[in-house]
Every structure is written in C-alpha cells, then in structure tokens.
N, C-alpha and C positions, 0 to 999 in steps of 0.2 A: 876224486875220492875213490879209494880202494875199498873192496869188500871187507877188508880187515878193519876199516874205520867205521863200519856200520853196526847197528844194534843186532844184526842178524848173524854175525860171525860165529856165534856159538852153535848155530844150527847147521853149519857147513858139514857135509858128509865126506866129500873128497874134492881134491883139486887135481886137474890134469893139465899138463903142458903139452900142447900140440904145435905143429908147424905154424898154424894161424895165430896162436896166442895162448891165453890161459882160460880154462873153464872151471867154474866153481859150481859143484853140484850140491843141491839141497833136495829135500824130500820131494817137493812138487815143482821146483823151478831150477833153472841154472842161470848163472851170470857169466857172460863171455866178455873178455877183455882182449880184443884182437890187436895184433901188432901194428905198429906205425907203417903206413904206406902200402899195405897189402890190398889186393882186390879179392874179395870173397866171391868165389864162383861155386856152382853146384859141384863141379869136379874136385876142387881142392877142399871142399867141405866134407869129403867122404869120411875122414876119421871122426870129425865132430858128429856127423850124421850117425855113424856106428855107435859112438858113445851115448848119444841121446837115445837111440833105439834100445841099446843095452840097459840103460838106467831106467827109462820111463816106460819101455815096451809100448803098449797101446793105451796107457793111462794118459789122462789130460795133464799137460804140464805148461809151465810158463817159461819165457825166455827174456832175460834182461841183457841188452847190449850196453855195457858200460863203456861208452866211447871216449875213453881217456886218451886214445891215440886217434889220429886221422887215418881213415881207410875208406875203401869204397866197396860197394856191393854190385855185382854184375846184374843189372836190371833185366837183361834178356833171359836170365835164369830164374826170374821170379815165378813163372808158371811151374817149374820143376820143384821149387821150394814149397809153393802152395799145395801141390798135389802130394808131396812126400810127408808133410807134417800136418795131417788132418787133425791130430790130437793136440795141436798147439792152441791153447785157449786164450793166451794173452802174451803180447809181445811189447815190452817196454824198451825204449831207447833213452839213454841218459846222455845228453849232449852238454858240452861245456863252452860252446861258442855259438854266435849267431849263424855263422856259415854252416856248422854241423846241424843246427836245428832246421835250416832251409833244405839241406840234403835229405833229412828225415821226411820233410813234407813232400818232396819230390818222389821219394821211394814209396810213400803211402799210396800213390796212384797205381802201383804195380802189384802190391801184396794184398792178399785176401784176409790176412790175420787181423784180429782185434788188436790194433796198434795205438800206442800213446807215447808221446815224448815228454820227458822230464828233464830238469836240470839238477835233480837231487837223487842220489842212488837209493836212499832209504824210502823216499816217496815212491819211486818206481817199483821197488820190491813190495811195498805195502799194496800198491795198486794191483800188481800181478797176483799176490796172495788173495786179495779180495775177489778178484775175478775167478779164481780157482775154487773159492768157497761157495759160489752161487751155483 
C-alpha cells in the first residue's frame, strides 16, 4: 500500500526523492519507502538524516518504514542511529511478508527506539501519531 492510498494523504506536507528512495513528510512524522535491494547504512543515510533534522529540528517525531520493497539495514550502524535520533519517539515498520516481519524482529534487538511492526500502513501511522500525542 502506498501513502497515496491512506486516509492520511491530505496531511502530506512534502515528498522528497533521494538515492535511498522516497520520503513523505508530515507535520510530526515521515513515511519512508526505500528502494529494492539497497542496504541502509549510517553513511548513505546522510541526506535523509539532513532532511529529518531540517524538518523536525529537535522536536519529537515518528518514522514509518513502509517496506513495500525488500532492503536491509546495516545492524552494525544501529548505535549511530540510536545516538543521532534521540528525538525519535516512535518507529513503525510495515511489512508485507513473513520474512520481512522476521527481519524486523531481528533488527529490534539492536535499536533503542520504541518500535512496532504492522502489516497495514494506516494502522502504523495511527500508532505513531498516538505515541506522539502522549
């Protein structure tokens, strides 16, 4: 499911296309749809990191990884992500296969963020928004 198919599409502030994929920025959260087959590392995340810092500054924000494509995250970079995004209050992953949900479970052991996995994009967004309201 694409962000365009959700009930939240009217709240979209801007969309950015970067080397890693597409980023959809909302007032308090973003939805990332990374490209097929990439490996997200702290180094190649620099443009995304800059856009997040520019948009949210030091405010709390949420991140929704809409995993419509298969990609990996460099687990050895988890400590760098954890220390860089202290204001990340909720991280939702939306997976569409059993394998992707198992990958999320494995990643959970390395990240300090409040993380939850979903199989529905609207539910993930609602969970993130609910965490930002508390």
